[in-house]
Every structure is written in structure tokens, then in C-alpha cells.
N, CA, C and O of each residue as an XYZ file, in Angstrom:
832
protein
N      74.867   -116.518     93.027
C      73.615   -116.166     93.105
C      73.017   -117.030     94.200
O      73.168   -118.251     94.144
N      72.230   -116.363     95.367
C      71.611   -117.209     96.297
C      70.316   -118.003     95.541
O      69.650   -117.420     94.686
N      70.073   -119.212     95.899
C      68.895   -120.030     95.473
C      68.029   -120.562     96.704
O      68.468   -120.571     97.854
N      66.847   -120.972     96.374
C      66.055   -121.563     97.486
C      66.681   -122.907     97.648
O      67.179   -123.543     96.719
N      66.614   -123.352     99.068
C      67.152   -124.654     99.290
C      66.612   -125.656     98.744
O      67.277   -126.683     98.603
N      65.219   -125.583     98.292
C      64.474   -126.822     97.699
C      63.480   -126.046     96.749
O      63.101   -124.881     96.871
N      63.180   -126.869     95.873
C      62.323   -126.235     94.920
C      60.876   -125.894     95.547
O      60.430   -126.498     96.523
N      60.290   -125.009     94.975
C      58.934   -124.584     95.514
C      57.787   -125.611     94.981
O      57.513   -125.720     93.786
N      57.239   -126.247     95.874
C      56.408   -127.344     95.200
C      54.843   -126.727     95.388
O      54.333   -126.126     96.333
N      54.335   -127.117     94.144
C      52.838   -126.523     93.768
C      51.776   -127.235     94.750
O      51.755   -128.462     94.854
N      50.993   -126.489     95.386
C      49.856   -127.097     96.132
C      48.808   -127.943     95.379
O      48.100   -128.848     95.820
N      48.891   -127.378     94.017
C      47.818   -128.217     93.087
C      48.699   -128.554     91.873
O      48.554   -127.985     90.791
N      49.526   -129.411     92.080
C      50.450   -130.060     91.077
C      49.746   -130.611     89.598
O      50.274   -130.549     88.488
N      48.473   -131.133     89.916
C      47.609   -131.409     88.659
C      47.025   -130.466     87.814
O      46.492   -130.739     86.738
N      47.147   -129.124     88.406
C      46.573   -128.076     87.462
C      47.619   -127.393     86.469
O      48.689   -126.890     86.811
N      47.167   -127.463     85.324
C      48.093   -127.004     84.267
C      47.656   -125.474     83.870
O      46.992   -124.769     84.631
N      48.024   -125.137     82.834
C      47.932   -123.732     82.213
C      46.259   -123.606     81.960
O      45.546   -124.466     81.443
N      45.865   -122.347     82.451
C      44.520   -122.108     82.094
C      44.180   -122.244     80.580
O      44.916   -121.830     79.684
N      42.981   -122.873     80.391
C      42.473   -123.008     79.165
C      42.404   -121.641     78.291
O      42.421   -121.741     77.064
N      42.334   -120.486     78.851
C      42.186   -119.357     78.125
C      43.545   -119.047     77.679
O      43.685   -118.659     76.519
N      44.570   -119.166     78.447
C      45.960   -118.966     77.807
C      46.292   -120.052     76.619
O      47.007   -119.801     75.648
N      45.717   -121.156     76.846
C      46.189   -122.261     75.652
C      45.281   -121.655     74.426
O      45.899   -121.550     73.366
N      43.904   -121.238     74.411
C      43.078   -120.993     73.338
C      43.715   -119.777     72.780
O      43.829   -119.759     71.554
N      44.222   -118.590     73.561
C      44.574   -117.436     73.132
C      45.913   -117.638     72.275
O      46.114   -116.900     71.310
N      46.864   -118.675     72.641
C      48.080   -118.903     71.902
C      47.709   -119.535     70.687
O      48.327   -119.296     69.649
N      46.577   -120.467     70.738
C      46.176   -121.190     69.421
C      45.592   -120.201     68.374
O      45.758   -120.381     67.167
N      44.942   -119.214     68.853
C      44.276   -118.306     67.885
C      45.199   -117.429     67.303
O      45.118   -117.051     66.134
N      46.277   -117.021     68.273
C      47.339   -116.091     67.597
C      48.275   -116.864     66.674
O      48.745   -116.260     65.710
N      48.568   -118.043     66.861
C      49.381   -118.972     66.015
C      48.771   -119.279     64.625
O      49.439   -119.523     63.620
N      47.241   -119.233     64.700
C      46.578   -119.690     63.387
C      46.011   -118.387     62.748
O      45.475   -118.393     61.640
N      46.164   -117.232     63.536
C      45.387   -115.975     62.929
C      44.013   -116.073     62.933
O      43.329   -115.627     62.011
N      43.503   -116.691     64.021
C      42.120   -116.965     64.094
C      41.381   -115.890     64.979
O      42.051   -115.141     65.689
N      40.085   -115.811     64.946
C      39.445   -114.927     65.886
C      39.143   -115.598     67.172
O      38.479   -116.635     67.176
N      39.617   -115.037     68.323
C      39.581   -115.601     69.715
C      38.345   -115.299     70.397
O      38.061   -114.191     70.852
N      37.554   -116.430     70.452
C      36.160   -116.143     71.067
C      36.370   -116.972     72.517
O      35.323   -117.148     73.140
N      37.410   -117.420     73.034
C      37.633   -117.939     74.306
C      37.479   -117.110     75.529
O      37.306   -117.592     76.649
N      37.548   -115.831     75.264
C      37.439   -114.907     76.318
C      36.582   -113.734     75.852
O      36.351   -113.497     74.667
N      36.114   -112.996     76.918
C      35.349   -111.831     76.514
C      36.200   -110.619     76.110
O      36.297   -109.688     76.909
N      36.782   -110.572     75.000
C      37.596   -109.457     74.611
C      36.780   -108.431     73.902
O      36.410   -108.705     72.760
N      36.428   -107.200     74.468
C      35.748   -106.217     73.785
C      36.519   -105.834     72.429
O      37.747   -105.821     72.353
N      35.763   -105.564     71.503
C      36.293   -104.780     70.237
C      36.048   -103.466     70.000
O      35.964   -102.969     68.878
N      35.899   -102.742     71.307
C      35.627   -101.225     71.334
C      36.239   -100.704     72.553
O      36.541   -101.367     73.545
N      36.398    -99.379     72.368
C      37.121    -98.754     73.682
C      35.875    -98.345     74.646
O      34.680    -98.318     74.350
N      36.478    -98.047     75.840
C      35.455    -97.590     76.821
C      34.981    -96.126     76.428
O      35.567    -95.436     75.594
N      33.916    -95.761     77.088
C      33.370    -94.353     76.671
C      34.431    -93.265     77.168
O      35.247    -93.406     78.078
N      34.228    -92.146     76.357
C      35.245    -91.100     76.925
C      34.966    -90.645     78.261
O      35.859    -90.371     79.063
N      33.805    -90.567     78.494
C      33.048    -90.214     79.818
C      33.798    -90.910     80.955
O      34.208    -90.267     81.921
N      33.962    -92.154     80.840
C      34.573    -93.115     81.911
C      36.142    -92.871     81.983
O      36.737    -93.147     83.024
N      36.760    -92.397     80.973
C      38.181    -91.841     81.209
C      38.180    -90.500     82.028
O      38.983    -90.278     82.933
N      37.282    -89.703     81.657
C      37.104    -88.461     82.407
C      36.784    -88.345     83.807
O      37.152    -87.476     84.598
N      35.984    -89.431     84.017
C      35.564    -89.638     85.510
C      36.776    -90.070     86.323
O      37.056    -89.606     87.428
N      37.540    -91.099     85.605
C      38.687    -91.666     86.454
C      39.674    -90.502     86.519
O      40.264    -90.294     87.579
N      39.898    -89.705     85.416
C      40.727    -88.789     85.738
C      40.628    -87.700     86.836
O      41.517    -87.222     87.541
N      39.185    -87.421     86.782
C      38.547    -86.404     87.838
C      38.968    -86.973     89.095
O      39.650    -86.248     89.819
N      38.652    -88.281     89.535
C      38.906    -88.875     90.793
C      40.201    -88.882     91.204
O      40.470    -88.548     92.358
N      41.110    -89.240     90.373
C      42.524    -89.273     90.530
C      43.098    -87.888     90.902
O      43.937    -87.765     91.794
N      42.651    -86.927     90.239
C      42.956    -85.556     90.505
C      42.540    -85.139     91.838
O      43.178    -84.384     92.572
N      41.384    -85.707     92.100
C      40.695    -85.261     93.392
C      41.305    -85.895     94.684
O      40.942    -85.500     95.792
N      42.249    -86.895     94.529
C      43.012    -87.545     95.615
C      42.324    -88.991     95.814
O      42.450    -89.601     96.876
N      41.736    -89.397     94.943
C      41.160    -90.969     95.216
C      42.162    -91.855     94.779
O      41.967    -92.647     93.857
N      43.194    -91.767     95.377
C      44.330    -92.676     95.190
C      45.134    -93.375     96.197
O      46.306    -93.737     96.102
N      44.117    -93.542     97.418
C      44.594    -94.142     98.549
C      43.982    -95.382     98.794
O      43.119    -95.812     98.029
N      44.383    -96.053     99.883
C      43.816    -97.519    100.065
C      42.266    -97.363    100.321
O      41.880    -96.433    101.029
N      41.335    -98.285     99.741
C      40.045    -98.056     99.939
C      39.677    -98.958    101.301
O      40.491    -99.753    101.770
N      38.458    -98.753    101.829
C      38.057    -99.649    102.910
C      38.024   -101.053    102.376
O      37.907   -101.243    101.166
N      38.140   -102.217    103.379
C      38.195   -103.486    102.968
C      37.094   -103.921    102.150
O      37.255   -104.709    101.218
N      35.933   -103.412    102.482
C      34.694   -103.777    101.890
C      34.571   -103.125    100.415
O      33.869   -103.648     99.550
N      35.290   -101.972    100.204
C      35.091   -101.054     99.066
C      34.467    -99.978     99.570
O      33.813    -99.956    100.612
N      34.711    -98.876     98.662
C      34.219    -97.489     99.068
C      32.871    -97.457     99.294
O      32.200    -98.291     98.685
N      32.322    -96.700    100.018
C      30.753    -96.605    100.478
C      30.056    -96.179     99.278
O      29.040    -96.818     99.005
N      30.398    -95.217     98.493
C      29.395    -94.811     97.348
C      29.310    -95.920     96.394
O      28.215    -96.111     95.863
N      30.275    -96.664     96.101
C      30.257    -97.857     95.246
C      29.202    -98.964     95.969
O      28.258    -99.510     95.398
N      29.495    -99.097     96.971
C      28.580   -100.284     97.605
C      27.047    -99.689     97.561
O      26.125   -100.450     97.271
N      26.817    -98.369     97.844
C      25.576    -97.802     97.739
C      25.083    -97.940     96.428
O      23.913    -98.294     96.283
N      25.801    -97.713     95.444
C      25.256    -97.761     94.062
C      25.020    -99.108     93.508
O      24.249    -99.361     92.582
N      25.877   -100.099     94.269
C      25.446   -101.652     93.928
C      24.183   -101.986     94.543
O      23.379   -102.671     93.912
N      23.911   -101.556     95.758
C      22.673   -101.851     96.373
C      21.567   -101.214     95.685
O      20.491   -101.813     95.697
N      21.651   -100.107     95.090
C      20.672    -99.429     94.425
C      20.421   -100.124     93.312
O      19.238   -100.232     92.990
N      21.432   -100.739     92.486
C      21.221   -101.384     91.514
C      20.390   -102.782     91.750
O      19.453   -103.090     91.013
N      20.715   -103.397     92.579
C      20.048   -104.656     93.055
C      18.631   -104.390     93.388
O      17.743   -105.183     93.077
N      18.426   -103.360     93.973
C      17.093   -102.734     94.316
C      16.165   -102.474     93.199
O      14.985   -102.825     93.182
N      16.820   -101.793     92.211
C      16.007   -101.554     90.923
C      15.845   -102.587     90.013
O      14.848   -102.624     89.291
N      16.774   -103.487     89.963
C      16.575   -104.565     88.868
C      15.800   -105.592     89.454
O      14.877   -106.079     88.801
N      16.106   -106.077     90.859
C      15.606   -107.211     91.274
C      14.605   -107.232     92.483
O      14.075   -108.247     92.936
N      14.431   -105.942     92.933
C      13.602   -105.633     94.215
C      14.133   -106.262     95.459
O      13.394   -106.620     96.376
N      15.511   -106.397     95.470
C      16.202   -107.040     96.629
C      16.772   -106.019     97.420
O      17.256   -105.047     96.840
N      16.796   -106.095     98.832
C      17.392   -105.153     99.560
C      18.591   -105.725    100.339
O      18.431   -106.728    101.035
N      19.635   -105.195    100.253
C      21.037   -105.504    101.094
C      21.553   -104.479    101.633
O      21.540   -103.357    101.126
N      22.110   -104.811    102.836
C      22.747   -103.790    103.663
C      24.271   -103.599    103.101
O      25.064   -104.486    102.785
N      24.427   -102.332    103.074
C      25.730   -101.862    102.279
C      27.035   -102.116    103.131
O      28.146   -102.198    102.607
N      26.785   -102.249    104.651
C      27.800   -102.615    105.407
C      28.148   -104.000    105.826
O      29.268   -104.343    106.206
N      27.032   -104.822    105.722
C      27.304   -106.311    105.941
C      27.029   -107.366    104.862
O      27.221   -108.578    104.954
N      26.582   -106.729    103.904
C      26.065   -107.878    102.692
C      26.619   -107.647    101.340
O      26.444   -108.430    100.406
N      27.368   -106.422    101.259
C      27.939   -106.122     99.985
C      29.474   -105.800     99.963
O      29.910   -104.824    100.573
N      30.275   -106.636     99.255
C      31.825   -106.559     99.225
C      32.149   -106.377     97.919
O      31.589   -107.009     97.023
N      33.171   -105.411     97.686
C      33.637   -105.055     96.298
C      34.922   -105.754     96.056
O      35.818   -105.587     96.884
N      35.130   -106.525     95.014
C      36.425   -107.284     94.782
C      37.100   -106.932     93.444
O      36.416   -106.362     92.593
N      38.296   -107.206     93.209
C      38.951   -107.063     92.001
C      38.570   -108.047     90.871
O      39.449   -108.772     90.404
N      37.321   -108.104     90.417
C      36.898   -109.013     89.526
C      36.106   -110.227     89.976
O      36.182   -110.597     91.148
N      35.373   -110.841     89.118
C      34.553   -112.081     89.491
C      35.269   -113.186     90.056
O      34.781   -113.818     90.993
N      36.656   -113.541     89.448
C      37.465   -114.713     89.934
C      37.841   -114.382     91.392
O      37.744   -115.302     92.204
N      38.204   -113.330     91.763
C      38.518   -113.002     93.255
C      37.258   -113.149     94.092
O      37.368   -113.633     95.219
N      36.135   -112.790     93.657
C      35.052   -112.946     94.409
C      34.682   -114.471     94.576
O      34.279   -114.840     95.679
N      34.780   -115.251     93.687
C      34.466   -116.595     93.650
C      35.324   -117.409     94.614
O      34.890   -118.280     95.369
N      36.718   -116.982     94.487
C      37.831   -117.657     95.340
C      37.410   -117.175     96.841
O      37.293   -118.038     97.711
N      37.221   -116.040     97.097
C      37.024   -115.528     98.459
C      35.717   -116.231     98.908
O      35.683   -116.609    100.080
N      34.893   -116.401     98.305
C      33.627   -116.912     98.810
C      33.731   -118.365     99.123
O      33.218   -118.802    100.153
N      34.453   -119.241     98.176
C      34.762   -120.611     98.615
C      35.686   -120.734     99.748
O      35.541   -121.494    100.706
N      36.744   -119.832     99.528
C      37.632   -119.807    100.823
C      37.052   -119.667    102.138
O      37.414   -120.385    103.070
N      36.070   -118.673    102.267
C      35.415   -118.436    103.429
C      34.444   -119.563    103.941
O      34.181   -119.674    105.138
N      33.956   -120.345    103.034
C      32.843   -121.209    103.242
C      33.216   -122.681    103.326
O      32.749   -123.394    104.214
N      34.068   -123.143    102.388
C      34.310   -124.618    102.171
C      35.581   -125.026    103.156
O      36.634   -124.388    103.158
N      35.369   -126.004    103.863
C      36.237   -126.705    104.738
C      36.647   -127.970    104.365
O      35.837   -128.661    103.747
N      37.928   -128.488    104.659
C      38.442   -129.901    104.339
C      37.173   -130.919    104.410
O      36.439   -130.899    105.398
N      36.957   -131.762    103.383
C      35.923   -132.801    103.391
C      34.584   -132.184    102.993
O      33.673   -132.970    102.736
N      34.351   -130.854    102.910
C      33.158   -130.364    102.291
C      32.954   -130.771    100.805
O      33.941   -130.780    100.069
N      31.793   -131.090    100.349
C      31.574   -131.293     98.940
C      30.807   -130.136     98.331
O      29.883   -129.547     98.892
N      31.314   -129.854     97.052
C      30.872   -128.684     96.311
C      30.260   -129.274     94.940
O      30.936   -130.059     94.274
N      29.131   -128.932     94.581
C      28.624   -129.609     93.401
C      28.735   -128.510     92.236
O      28.240   -127.406     92.462
N      29.350   -128.749     91.014
C      29.530   -127.837     89.983
C      28.946   -128.588     88.694
O      28.792   -129.807     88.610
N      28.681   -127.746     87.810
C      28.026   -128.299     86.420
C      28.946   -128.162     85.253
O      29.342   -127.037     84.951
N      29.270   -129.071     84.662
C      30.376   -129.288     83.598
C      29.845   -129.136     82.334
O      28.777   -129.725     82.163
N      30.328   -128.454     81.310
C      31.714   -127.743     81.385
C      31.423   -126.586     82.364
O      30.365   -125.968     82.477
N      32.736   -126.393     83.147
C      32.731   -125.437     84.232
C      33.987   -124.522     83.960
O      35.022   -124.879     83.396
N      33.678   -123.185     84.505
C      34.710   -122.218     84.405
C      35.875   -122.722     85.185
O      35.686   -123.213     86.298
N      37.137   -122.626     84.640
C      38.346   -123.298     85.187
C      38.928   -122.998     86.535
O      39.781   -123.712     87.062
N      38.396   -121.832     87.106
C      38.907   -121.402     88.352
C      37.971   -122.162     89.487
O      38.450   -122.369     90.602
N      36.873   -122.494     89.227
C      35.980   -123.038     90.312
C      36.869   -124.400     91.011
O      37.066   -124.406     92.226
N      37.280   -125.318     90.300
C      37.735   -126.509     90.801
C      39.012   -126.356     91.676
O      39.076   -126.956     92.749
N      40.042   -125.556     91.238
C      41.221   -125.410     91.854
C      40.724   -124.623     93.222
O      41.165   -125.087     94.274
N      39.957   -123.616     93.298
C      39.627   -122.906     94.392
C      39.080   -123.898     95.561
O      39.424   -123.857     96.743
N      38.237   -124.715     95.024
C      37.687   -125.820     95.928
C      38.666   -126.668     96.620
O      38.634   -126.867     97.835
N      39.530   -127.158     95.824
C      40.506   -128.335     96.089
C      41.725   -127.543     96.997
O      42.457   -128.220     97.719
N      41.864   -126.261     96.918
C      42.884   -125.584     97.732
C      42.316   -125.564     99.188
O      43.050   -125.486    100.173
N      40.879   -125.644     99.255
C      40.410   -125.488    100.665
C      40.174   -126.984    101.195
O      39.551   -127.176    102.239
N      40.676   -127.983    100.466
C      40.465   -129.357    100.884
C      39.229   -129.889    100.709
O      38.893   -130.969    101.195
N      38.407   -129.073     99.923
C      36.916   -129.539     99.531
C      36.959   -130.750     98.372
O      37.941   -131.000     97.673
N      35.790   -131.380     98.332
C      35.680   -132.390     97.273
C      34.679   -132.117     96.212
O      33.520   -131.832     96.512
N      35.068   -132.192     95.035
C      34.279   -131.539     93.690
C      33.421   -132.710     93.388
O      33.895   -133.843     93.300
N      32.173   -132.449     93.230
C      31.030   -133.296     92.787
C      30.665   -132.827     91.344
O      30.240   -131.680     91.206
N      30.786   -133.532     90.409
C      30.529   -132.853     89.042
C      29.132   -133.439     88.519
O      28.839   -134.586     88.854
N      28.313   -132.748     87.763
C      27.179   -132.938     87.092
C      27.318   -132.449     85.672
O      27.661   -131.285     85.467
N      27.062   -133.308     84.652
C      27.306   -132.774     83.358
C      26.178   -132.282     82.691
O      25.090   -132.849     82.793
N      26.367   -131.149     81.933
C      25.099   -130.441     81.231
C      25.281   -131.205     79.842
O      26.410   -131.305     79.362
N      24.248   -131.703     79.245
C      24.551   -132.542     78.043
C      23.770   -131.761     76.829
O      22.725   -131.119     76.935
N      24.516   -131.976     75.702
C      23.907   -131.318     74.383
C      22.619   -132.046     74.012
O      22.542   -133.223     74.367
N      21.716   -131.570     73.425
C      21.913   -130.234     72.777
C      21.367   -128.970     73.755
O      21.719   -127.816     73.513
N      20.578   -129.261     74.750
C      19.935   -128.065     75.457
C      20.754   -127.719     76.716
O      20.503   -126.671     77.312
N      21.732   -128.558     77.154
C      22.474   -128.266     78.472
C      21.738   -127.873     79.569
O      22.123   -126.993     80.339
N      20.459   -128.616     79.712
C      19.692   -128.303     80.891
C      20.153   -129.029     82.158
O      20.512   -130.196     82.002
N      20.193   -128.528     83.344
C      20.612   -129.347     84.463
C      19.817   -130.457     84.716
O      18.594   -130.326     84.686
N      20.381   -131.642     84.987
C      19.727   -132.769     85.318
C      19.352   -132.978     86.878
O      20.065   -133.673     87.602
N      18.283   -132.384     87.310
C      17.977   -132.259     88.670
C      17.980   -133.619     89.439
O      18.328   -133.655     90.619
N      17.622   -134.646     88.815
C      17.630   -136.049     89.516
C      19.058   -136.308     89.846
O      19.333   -136.887     90.897
N      19.979   -135.924     89.028
C      21.534   -136.314     89.223
C      21.985   -135.278     90.409
O      22.707   -135.678     91.323
N      21.558   -134.031     90.351
C      21.970   -133.234     91.417
C      21.452   -133.566     92.900
O      22.063   -133.442     93.962
N      20.212   -134.003     92.675
C      19.429   -134.584     94.102
C      20.275   -135.796     94.487
O      20.589   -135.944     95.668
N      20.638   -136.617     93.612
C      21.464   -137.987     94.000
C      22.631   -137.652     94.688
O      23.025   -138.388     95.592
N      23.386   -136.390     94.303
C      24.724   -136.119     94.909
C      24.609   -135.332     96.226
O      25.568   -135.272     96.996
N      23.503   -134.763     96.470
C      23.329   -133.872     97.851
C      23.415   -134.942     98.911
O      22.668   -135.918     98.850
N      24.332   -134.790     99.915
C      24.375   -135.544    101.058
C      24.752   -134.759    102.367
O      24.766   -133.530    102.307
N      25.053   -135.382    103.524
C      25.446   -134.624    104.649
C      26.714   -133.740    104.513
O      26.832   -132.742    105.224
N      27.648   -134.085    103.628
C      28.909   -133.245    103.577
C      28.846   -132.036    102.324
O      29.771   -131.324    101.933
N      27.389   -132.077    101.840
C      27.198   -131.074    100.685
C      27.247   -129.612    101.385
O      26.440   -129.305    102.262
N      28.197   -128.790    100.953
C      28.350   -127.459    101.401
C      27.843   -126.389    100.576
O      27.253   -125.412    101.036
N      28.119   -126.617     99.139
C      27.819   -125.629     98.291
C      27.406   -126.184     96.954
O      27.856   -127.271     96.590
N      26.646   -125.555     96.268
C      26.382   -125.831     94.892
C      26.616   -124.290     93.952
O      26.027   -123.239     94.203
N      27.393   -124.453     93.096
C      27.910   -123.328     92.128
C      27.144   -123.360     90.975
O      27.048   -124.418     90.355
N      26.485   -122.178     90.531
C      25.455   -122.143     89.466
C      25.955   -121.064     88.591
O      26.621   -120.185     89.138
N      25.736   -120.986     87.294
C      26.378   -120.128     86.473
C      25.372   -119.839     85.296
O      25.375   -120.629     84.352
N      24.586   -118.856     85.284
C      23.563   -118.484     84.235
C      23.372   -117.074     83.901
O      23.216   -116.232     84.786
N      23.380   -116.777     82.618
C      23.717   -117.601     81.602
C      25.137   -118.237     81.659
O      26.152   -117.646     82.026
N      25.050   -119.632     81.207
C      26.020   -120.559     81.379
C      27.357   -120.250     80.511
O      27.272   -119.950     79.320
N      28.664   -120.349     81.229
C      29.785   -120.137     80.200
C      30.225   -121.663     80.373
O      30.249   -122.218     81.472
N      30.577   -122.296     79.145
C      30.502   -121.652     77.751
C      29.281   -121.999     76.941
O      29.198   -121.487     75.825
N      28.254   -122.855     77.384
C      27.214   -123.282     76.707
C      26.228   -122.194     76.386
O      25.431   -122.416     75.474
N      26.181   -121.032     77.028
C      25.037   -119.893     76.803
C      23.655   -120.281     77.272
O      22.703   -119.550     76.996
N      23.483   -121.448     78.002
C      22.222   -121.922     78.337
C      21.852   -121.007     79.453
O      22.663   -120.693     80.324
N      20.501   -120.542     79.419
C      19.755   -119.781     80.593
C      18.887   -120.617     81.307
O      17.969   -121.245     80.781
N      19.173   -120.632     82.526
C      18.213   -121.466     83.504
C      16.887   -120.822     83.392
O      16.740   -119.603     83.315
N      15.789   -121.813     83.385
C      14.408   -121.280     83.293
C      13.998   -121.034     84.728
O      14.767   -121.185     85.677
N      12.606   -120.603     84.838
C      12.102   -120.554     86.267
C      11.986   -121.730     86.874
O      11.998   -121.839     88.100
N      11.847   -122.834     85.961
C      11.556   -124.442     86.490
C      12.917   -124.819     87.217
O      12.973   -125.488     88.248
N      14.016   -124.289     86.526
C      15.305   -124.829     86.889
C      15.504   -124.219     88.331
O      15.985   -124.950     89.197
N      15.163   -122.932     88.630
C      15.268   -122.238     89.842
C      14.440   -122.877     90.952
O      14.814   -122.982     92.120
N      13.393   -123.248     90.510
C      12.285   -123.820     91.496
C      12.904   -125.226     91.951
O      12.857   -125.564     93.134
N      13.481   -126.025     90.972
C      14.229   -127.385     91.223
C      15.432   -127.018     92.117
O      15.749   -127.755     93.051
N      16.068   -125.939     91.852
C      17.246   -125.657     92.780
C      16.784   -125.502     94.144
O      17.313   -126.029     95.123
N      15.691   -124.692     94.153
C      15.131   -124.219     95.654
C      14.653   -125.617     96.356
O      14.906   -125.862     97.535
N      13.957   -126.478     95.526
C      13.650   -127.953     96.245
C      14.771   -128.640     96.878
O      14.707   -129.188     97.979
N      15.830   -128.582     96.107
C      17.096   -129.389     96.361
C      17.815   -128.838     97.530
O      18.373   -129.555     98.361
N      17.790   -127.622     97.570
C      18.571   -126.823     98.772
C      17.782   -126.442     99.927
O      18.362   -126.146    100.972
N      16.248   -126.413     99.828
C      15.499   -126.013    100.860
C      15.877   -126.679    102.125
O      16.176   -127.873    102.158
N      15.865   -125.911    103.171
C      16.302   -126.523    104.716
C      17.450   -127.412    104.824
O      17.511   -128.255    105.719
N      18.260   -127.277    104.049
C      19.624   -127.997    103.814
C      20.834   -127.490    104.578
O      21.689   -128.219    105.080
N      20.817   -126.259    104.611
C      22.115   -125.486    105.000
C      23.203   -125.263    103.730
O      24.260   -124.639    103.820
N      22.748   -125.843    102.684
C      23.707   -125.734    101.479
C      23.714   -124.247    100.870
O      22.710   -123.581    100.617
N      24.937   -123.897    100.703
C      25.036   -122.438    100.061
C      25.107   -122.485     98.712
O      25.849   -123.301     98.167
N      24.322   -121.591     97.983
C      24.125   -121.559     96.658
C      25.012   -120.330     96.083
O      24.577   -119.180     96.151
N      26.305   -120.632     95.502
C      27.163   -119.491     95.081
C      26.739   -119.370     93.563
O      26.755   -120.322     92.783
N      26.349   -118.058     93.234
C      25.847   -117.871     91.927
C      26.668   -116.886     91.116
O      26.712   -115.688     91.398
N      27.321   -117.440     90.092
C      28.408   -116.660     89.197
C      27.357   -115.957     87.976
O      26.767   -116.608     87.114
N      27.309   -114.686     88.129
C      26.446   -113.995     87.301
C      27.165   -113.013     86.432
O      26.642   -111.922     86.206
N      28.233   -113.301     85.972
C      29.241   -112.493     85.252
C      28.288   -112.067     83.938
O      28.384   -110.915     83.515
N      27.514   -112.859     83.401
C      26.767   -112.609     82.096
C      25.466   -112.246     82.305
O      24.724   -112.450     81.345
N      24.893   -111.684     83.451
C      23.558   -111.473     83.818
C      22.838   -110.721     82.958
O      21.633   -110.955     82.860
N      23.433   -109.692     82.189
C      22.840   -108.922     81.368
C      22.772   -109.233     79.733
O      22.351   -108.485     78.851
N      23.267   -110.441     79.621
C      23.355   -110.771     78.073
C      22.040   -111.337     77.771
O      21.775   -111.705     76.627
């Protein structure tokens, strides 16, 4: 049987199994309720299955445009306008991805270069750091402390420097459930104003 001439070396040898895999295995072995991931305990609405079947029968089974099909991008733009009063161009400012983790990785890969610094808030979703390190970026960590897990803005400001490229925020925060206040958003604006720093906002729980 043919083999590779040499072992395939990991680009991130220090990264182990995702914590979600570990927690799921522990929950299964103990017969525990698994709260480590967002597992719905209900099925999708019948109407969703019907619409998927409708479009598959209508021939919607080909490669989509790279940015996503236009009606979906238009629906996303309409949602953002309705909820937040924000206007985005469907051709240049909206891209559809296969889930939030791909979107996060793509944004980090597009913007972070070797030596760039990225500020993250710990505890942190475990895909952020590997994505940053794969681009040669440097992770700068800020701890959110119990009991309120509010961002310590003096510490954030102290970390900002000429190599700071990005700050990743996540509100409602996973896993502490902290929701940033208007004061937090104002503090973030003060830290980043006129700096060229990109704010990458992970809003996977925006409607909780």
C-alpha cells in the first residue's frame, strides 16, 4: 500500500481537540445533559422542509454565486435595515458563508497579516485563536472576570498599539452570557476611533 514519504505535520501542533468534542464525550459517558453546544431540542418547522423541497425540485441545486444567491443577500440587507436602520450594498458588503465559524475564519484570513496583533476577550470561542495564529497573527488576551464579566477597558486600551489590527467582540458573550452595555460600546468606539483597527463582531446570539 502506498504511503506518504513523510508524516503530515500540523501547522498548529499545539492545538488539541475542540472543547466541544471533549464536553460532548464527557456528557455522553456520564449520561448528562450537554449544555456545551447549542443543540436544539425541537425539529425545524414543517414549512422549512417544504420550502427546501420546493426549491430542490425547482432546480436550485447548482453552484451558487461566490457571495451567495442574490435573493438571500437582499433578504439579509432588508433584515439589517429593519432591525438596526443600517443600509448595506448587497453586491459589495454582504457575503453568505456556511456558518459563523467560516465567516470568522474568512474575515481573519482576509485582514490579519504576520505580526499583526488581535485582541480577544477570554473566555473565548475556541476557533478565534487558531484562525489568528494560522495567519501569523499575535493574540492579545483580555480576561473577563466574575461575577459580571464586563470588559476592563483600561486593560484593552493598554494593549492597543501600532501593530493592533483587530479586536474581536462577542455579545451576548459565549460562554458567560454577558451582554455589553451602551457604555461598553461607547468605550470600544473611543479605543478604536481614528485608529484603523477593525472590529470583528461575532453576533451569533444576537436575538437571545
